C-alpha positions in Angstrom: 201.9 173.4 -14.0 201.2 175.7 -17.2 203.5 176.3 -20.0 205.4 179.3 -20.8 202.9 180.3 -23.6 199.5 180.1 -23.6 197.9 178.3 -26.7 200.9 177.3 -28.3 202.4 173.7 -28.3 205.9 173.0 -27.4 207.9 171.3 -30.2 209.9 169.1 -27.8 209.6 168.9 -23.7 210.4 166.7 -21.2 212.4 166.5 -17.6 215.5 166.7 -16.5 217.4 166.3 -13.0 213.8 167.3 -11.7 213.2 170.4 -14.0 210.9 170.8 -16.6 212.1 171.9 -20.2 210.8 173.0 -23.3 211.4 174.0 -27.0 209.0 176.5 -28.9 209.3 177.8 -32.3 210.3 181.8 -32.2 207.5 183.6 -34.1 209.6 185.9 -35.8 212.9 184.4 -36.9 211.6 181.0 -37.2 214.5 179.3 -35.2 214.0 177.5 -31.9 214.4 178.4 -28.7 214.9 176.6 -24.8 213.0 176.9 -21.7 213.4 175.4 -18.2 210.6 176.0 -15.1 211.7 177.1 -12.1 210.4 175.0 -9.3 206.9 176.3 -7.4 208.2 178.3 -4.3 211.4 178.8 -5.5 213.0 182.0 -7.4 216.3 182.4 -9.1 218.5 185.4 -10.1 218.8 185.2 -13.9 221.7 186.9 -13.9 223.9 183.7 -12.0 223.3 181.5 -14.8 225.2 180.4 -17.5 223.6 179.5 -20.7 224.1 180.4 -24.3 223.5 184.1 -25.1 222.2 184.6 -21.9 218.6 184.6 -20.3 216.3 186.2 -22.6 212.6 184.9 -21.4 213.2 186.6 -17.7 215.3 189.0 -16.1 216.9 189.2 -12.5 215.0 187.4 -10.0 212.3 185.5 -11.5 209.9 182.7 -10.6 208.2 180.0 -13.2 209.5 179.6 -16.9 212.8 181.1 -18.2 214.4 180.8 -21.4 217.1 181.5 -23.7 217.2 182.0 -27.5 219.4 180.9 -30.5 218.9 184.2 -32.5 222.2 185.8 -31.7 224.6 186.8 -34.3 226.6 183.5 -35.0 223.6 181.5 -34.5 223.0 178.9 -37.5 220.1 176.6 -38.3 219.8 174.2 -41.2 216.4 175.1 -42.7 216.0 171.2 -43.7 216.4 170.4 -39.8 213.7 173.1 -39.2 211.5 172.3 -42.2 211.8 168.5 -42.5 212.9 166.9 -39.5 210.9 169.4 -36.8 208.2 170.1 -39.5 208.0 173.3 -38.9 206.7 176.7 -41.4 210.0 179.2 -41.1 208.3 182.5 -42.7 210.6 184.3 -45.7 211.8 186.5 -43.3 212.9 183.9 -41.1 214.6 182.2 -44.4 215.8 185.4 -45.1 217.7 185.8 -41.8 219.2 182.3 -41.3 220.3 182.8 -44.6 222.2 186.1 -43.7 223.7 184.3 -40.3 224.8 181.5 -42.8 226.5 183.8 -44.6 228.4 185.4 -42.0 229.7 182.3 -40.3 232.6 182.4 -39.6 233.5 178.7 -37.1 234.5 181.7 -34.3 234.4 179.8 -31.1 231.2 181.7 -30.0 229.6 180.9 -33.0 227.2 178.1 -32.9 225.3 175.6 -35.4 222.0 174.4 -33.7 220.0 171.0 -33.8 217.7 169.9 -31.8 219.7 167.6 -29.9 222.3 170.5 -29.1 219.5 172.7 -27.9 217.7 169.9 -25.9 221.2 169.3 -24.4 221.6 173.5 -23.4 218.1 173.0 -22.2 219.3 170.2 -19.9 222.5 172.5 -18.8 220.0 174.9 -17.8 218.1 172.6 -15.5 220.8 171.1 -14.0 222.0 174.8 -13.2 218.6 175.6 -11.7 218.1 172.2 -9.7 221.3 173.5 -7.9 220.2 177.0 -7.4 216.9 176.3 -6.1 217.2 173.5 -4.0 
């Protein structure tokens, strides 16, 4: 099975409920995004899935990999989490974006502070939905 991005290694990956998932760094913002693979021979209408911010990698009726991002208004990552714990480089533009989001954060119900564990849990929630709709 292929990965969603040729030539880039996933930072984290696994399988949940028979569905593969993985986490990659977004090239522009520097934050992490989640992906899950629709089983071979199946298709899913992404509009029926409930995931943070909606499906942003793939749309409509899809096969293969689909994903969601954590770069919506109100999404906040801790730079130490990304740089020291995950060990990734965050560009100056990415740092500026993260700081801007942090400065506007109000704690509204739709806002989210992300960690690797929270992102993995959202990937697994997507996997649960894919396992149900693609069975």
